[in-house]
Steps between C-alpha positions, in 0.01 A plus 500: 500500500549211261291666227749789490802280427690581186595158370768483229612244244853512356535286187867420433434190289664638183190519276720501188593138583141385442463323168130464429350358182165626377426759769647800675621506858211729593248252357670217689483699825128553447455123465692440823305767685144452377458154342463161661843353579487231228486779238858592589609185321406680178798731548759358262870556546733596781368738765516631853208738549356714778141630479335731748161648574479704820625290789486177301822382332527185285820348371571216256803360319592241245720211611812653340488835679588543871282746684534612863328745730544661841250694708648788700339720764488880492311741722293613204418144393647174365724482193525189286824458306501247215815398311670202341786508750543522877788746475290738288240507778771551760659786308169680470435462872843639584440804281173557683657431842267209554770229497473454878188295426680275252618142520534288184268239648226761527484531122244284321513332163189493285452129423474418132152421361319692773344842541606652832257755647595743777294761683702807599311586816782545752547320832444218540570396140257240369642182349529493121242301307633252245280395207627251242466610138663201328347157556596258222297184453680196632545163331284587199729368228496135388781274623672516162855633501491596132185709540632658818832586341336657197267708719783609731747608232220657292418721798870575540527597131198730528650687794840530329332622182303762689813624674717502187244705306539774761880506488631761255613335174846651533566347842697176546355211702705299745410173668668408829597153395642176641363234267271376778133424442366845594751728330520256208129507437488879534780540247359257244149638534630856464698395192190338353275799573751748355524295182122474477459877545773575243729662755871537444658198671837678528341689790494177706779372729528224760718629786665236719696585813853357492749497787730275302426164658123474541294237319236738357711624207559150367131414550385821332728439203383139463135606523526754219741313276267202493261729311766683296432814704837528668570837341245660737708407806704771670694414816527776760825458690511582869754498782421270792674738742240766424216296648378683807210373709489828690440693179229255399323525834495879470361488146252212546397600856462142616707233671380160380821316399381340176358828381814693600716248314282519189478878510878530539539312170229717342688811607822364346320428172322838488822683592687321222235573238482866605878541480506352150179665376442836675169561323345152512159502666281195438561160662291187523550218751339176611426582865170344606534188288596282796211635707243440225590135453582433864863408431678555830675230712229413751748309713694821573204656682377308807170692490403355162366174368396423146138512619537852634675609179243368253189571714566864599414747228798712389703388801833587339369830357340625823630293788244367746272794422359818649341448839710191584732487800811458285416792269738790558337841494843657450603278212194318362585143394620281216598670177289795609781560749804367318449664162721780630793262423422568133336843501747683723824410311346589164351825634827591672682490167229674303345206319134442422464135590222261405425142594197365307463218756370756752204601287155394618408334170805270520446423868135419425608223263746366759237497773265312267741207477367187681823431685349229717375301202834538319724413798301279731677691777835364381776756563736373229217517249424858599862599440500339154171657400627852443749403233241290319234771503728781391698313232190355340330838510799679346513246217125519438495881495836584342600182315834506691611195700665636811746307709409440864780505754475406869377778728770728637459822693635820341758546775627144451551538128691824473795361697574170677269442795788463748639839395154658522448385858850618595425844358137518615456299821138406553446624856168676535567652845813671367315631196216626721748686722658662196159612379394646833833679536398722209245667729595433862 
């Protein structure tokens, strides 16, 4: 009977959101379907792609694009629904009267940097097969901060240049900006690349979220004015009373407190830009910079030590990795999971977002850094390293000497931290209940 099944694939991934450089989506799908997995790394740009031949389905995504799937049962055969959101899958199932099979935890996220292969052969469903397509070489750079910085920011500039050349010349460019290391380096590198390419610099703005009393506005102004670039700064005012964790949970489809807090601020910024500029489309940001240079407070996570951070490849980008006990099939891990904090707010308000730190060529340079040689497993040294690498690289590549401020999370810079925690209490069980209530 199995041979008579009519398997079906429903692709709801919004193909128009793919931004590929140098090849078509059809050509990219052929690579995913027919080539060895490592060839998928040749697909340049932002993508979430589904390829099928008969009962075989393969899926792959870039780090900056969420991609989910759900396998439903029908009498005539299985149906695979693929989308960037859980609620899109749920809506389709309701329309087909298949929602009785649904629970949000039954959805699966395609992990970044892997090809996921499924066989649509009915009951019992075989497990998916995961094959890595991106394996950067570790610790291959010399232990020289100047060389590392130059290589890192050069790769950043190349990705920004490639992206900018595909943005229509009439479109303005916004950078989600705080004056921190990541958004600061993205802004200065974008400024440099636009000048080098002869682009109109009046297209460029640095948008900073301002609730009236947060430290980011002062920091952003000091960052730019130190380089006589203060005229690019544009504060986006927001009302603290409008912050709504429930709205964020619905849009981001997750419940991790730090990500919900960050995404709530991202929503406020995107909402403010959209209200002021109804037709604005293109935004850059610095998400992924902390992950690349391993700049998270190790002491806040009891599962981590500096040895686990510097010895596990792409730990912050991918979590503990596919096939490990702590890897969530529903949510993936690391930035592969949490990039929805950036993607979903921008997408919700109609922006085409881009973080060059998520591109494989930039991550490859970061993974080539010999962190052990440079830190000697000293935590304080690891925290200092990011500012040194990025600032020296920016100066070498752009000639601009950027200021380096102490690390501060996005949600702690837009308004005072005490106010932020009062407005967005960090209780994961409560957030999880709010998320599940959307479906149960």
